[in-house]
C-alpha positions as CSV (number, residue, x, y, z in Angstrom):
1,M,-30.3,71.7,179.9
2,R,-31.1,75.3,180.2
3,Q,-29.3,77.7,182.3
4,L,-30.8,80.5,184.4
5,D,-29.4,83.9,183.4
6,F,-30.3,86.8,185.8
7,S,-28.1,89.4,184.2
8,K,-31.1,91.4,183.0
9,Q,-32.7,91.7,186.5
10,W,-32.4,95.0,188.4
11,W,-31.2,93.3,191.6
12,W,-28.3,91.5,189.7
13,K,-27.2,94.9,188.2
14,M,-27.4,96.5,191.7
15,L,-25.2,93.7,193.1
16,V,-22.6,94.2,190.5
17,F,-22.6,97.9,191.2
18,S,-22.4,97.4,195.0
19,S,-19.7,95.0,194.6
20,G,-17.8,97.4,192.4
21,F,-18.5,100.0,194.8
22,Y,-16.5,98.1,197.3
23,V,-13.8,97.5,195.0
24,A,-13.6,101.3,194.3
25,F,-13.8,102.2,198.0
26,G,-10.9,99.9,198.7
27,L,-8.8,101.6,196.0
28,V,-9.6,105.2,197.2
29,M,-8.5,104.2,200.7
30,V,-5.2,102.9,199.3
31,F,-4.5,105.6,196.6
32,L,-6.3,108.6,197.9
33,P,-5.1,108.8,201.5
34,D,-6.0,112.5,201.9
35,L,-9.7,111.9,200.8
36,T,-9.8,108.9,203.1
37,Q,-8.5,110.8,206.2
38,W,-10.9,113.6,205.4
39,Y,-13.8,111.3,205.2
40,F,-13.1,109.5,208.4
41,N,-11.9,112.6,210.4
42,S,-15.1,114.2,209.4
43,L,-17.2,111.2,210.3
44,I,-15.5,110.4,213.6
45,F,-14.1,113.7,214.8
46,A,-16.5,116.1,213.0
47,R,-13.5,117.9,211.4
48,P,-11.6,117.3,208.3
49,D,-8.0,117.6,209.7
50,S,-6.3,114.9,211.7
51,P,-6.4,115.6,215.5
52,F,-3.1,113.5,215.9
53,D,0.6,114.3,215.5
54,A,2.5,113.4,212.2
55,A,3.7,110.0,213.4
56,A,0.2,108.9,214.5
57,T,-1.4,110.2,211.4
58,G,1.2,108.3,209.3
59,Y,0.3,105.2,211.0
60,I,-3.4,105.8,210.6
61,V,-2.9,106.4,206.7
62,F,-0.8,103.1,206.6
63,S,-3.7,101.3,208.3
64,F,-6.2,102.8,206.0
65,G,-4.0,101.5,203.2
66,I,-4.1,98.0,204.7
67,I,-7.9,98.0,205.3
68,G,-8.5,99.5,201.8
69,S,-6.4,96.5,200.2
70,V,-8.7,94.0,202.2
71,I,-11.8,95.9,201.2
72,F,-10.6,95.7,197.6
73,G,-9.9,91.9,197.7
74,W,-13.3,91.2,199.4
75,G,-15.0,93.5,196.7
76,I,-13.2,91.4,194.0
77,G,-14.4,88.2,195.6
78,L,-18.0,89.4,195.9
79,L,-18.0,90.6,192.3
80,M,-16.8,87.3,191.0
81,V,-19.5,85.5,193.0
82,V,-22.2,87.8,191.5
83,L,-20.8,87.9,188.0
84,V,-20.7,84.1,187.7
85,P,-22.6,81.6,190.0
86,L,-25.3,84.1,191.1
87,R,-25.9,85.2,187.5
88,R,-26.5,81.5,186.7
89,G,-28.8,81.1,189.5
90,E,-26.8,79.0,191.9
91,R,-28.2,79.3,195.3
92,W,-25.0,78.8,197.2
93,A,-23.7,82.1,195.8
94,W,-26.7,83.9,197.5
95,W,-25.7,82.5,200.9
96,M,-22.0,83.5,200.4
97,L,-22.9,87.0,199.6
98,A,-25.5,87.3,202.3
99,G,-23.3,85.6,204.9
100,S,-20.2,87.6,204.1
101,V,-21.9,91.0,204.0
102,L,-24.2,90.5,207.0
103,S,-21.2,89.1,209.1
104,W,-19.1,92.1,208.3
105,F,-22.0,94.5,209.0
106,L,-22.8,93.0,212.4
107,L,-19.2,92.6,213.6
108,D,-18.1,96.0,212.4
109,S,-21.2,97.9,213.6
110,T,-21.2,96.1,217.0
111,Y,-17.4,96.8,217.6
112,S,-17.9,100.4,216.4
113,V,-20.7,101.0,219.0
114,L,-18.8,99.2,221.7
115,M,-15.8,101.5,221.2
116,N,-18.0,104.6,221.2
117,Y,-17.6,105.2,217.4
118,A,-21.4,104.9,216.6
119,A,-21.0,107.2,213.6
120,N,-19.0,104.4,211.9
121,A,-21.9,102.0,212.5
122,V,-24.4,104.5,211.1
123,S,-22.3,104.9,207.9
124,N,-22.2,101.1,207.5
125,V,-26.0,101.1,207.1
126,A,-25.6,103.0,204.0
127,F,-23.0,100.4,202.6
128,V,-25.2,97.4,203.7
129,V,-28.4,98.7,202.2
130,L,-26.4,98.5,198.9
131,Y,-26.7,94.8,199.4
132,V,-29.7,94.0,201.5
133,I,-32.4,95.3,199.1
134,P,-31.1,93.5,195.9
135,L,-30.3,90.3,198.1
136,I,-34.0,90.1,199.2
137,A,-35.0,90.3,195.5
138,A,-32.4,87.8,194.5
139,Y,-33.6,85.4,197.1
140,R,-37.1,85.5,195.8
141,A,-35.9,85.1,192.2
142,L,-33.6,82.1,193.1
143,H,-36.6,80.4,194.9
144,A,-39.2,81.1,192.3
145,D,-40.6,78.6,189.8
146,H,-38.4,79.0,186.7
147,S,-40.5,76.6,184.6
148,T,-41.1,79.4,182.2
149,P,-38.4,80.5,179.7
150,V,-38.5,84.2,180.6
151,L,-35.3,84.1,182.8
152,T,-33.5,81.5,180.8
153,K,-30.9,81.5,178.1
154,S,-30.6,78.9,175.4
């Protein structure tokens, strides 16, 4: 039986990059707290320094480290799904990626807007676009007729 191999497709490469980006972003949040603080302070408060006292800033840095660890783990999971089952053309992998990314986007963005931090929701758009465009292409490829050997591996 021949197995599909999508590893040469642009959308597969983009999903590998996007998943790797989440892994890297999580690591930055954990190991580069000053850069993380600068990014979120600039995004949320329009200023690079913290508007809080040292104790509150310390807790925020701690929270970013925890959140970064979760993002790192999520990125590793996404990357493993892209590298193995999606590359082989297993349709469930597409649903796992789409469900995971879109549920994060909807919940995080909605909560951000409700809490009056719309700038975070806007920044989420850049992150979700990394997935949506290649996921559309992946869906089409996974549901195409693959009777020709163009996308197969012996």
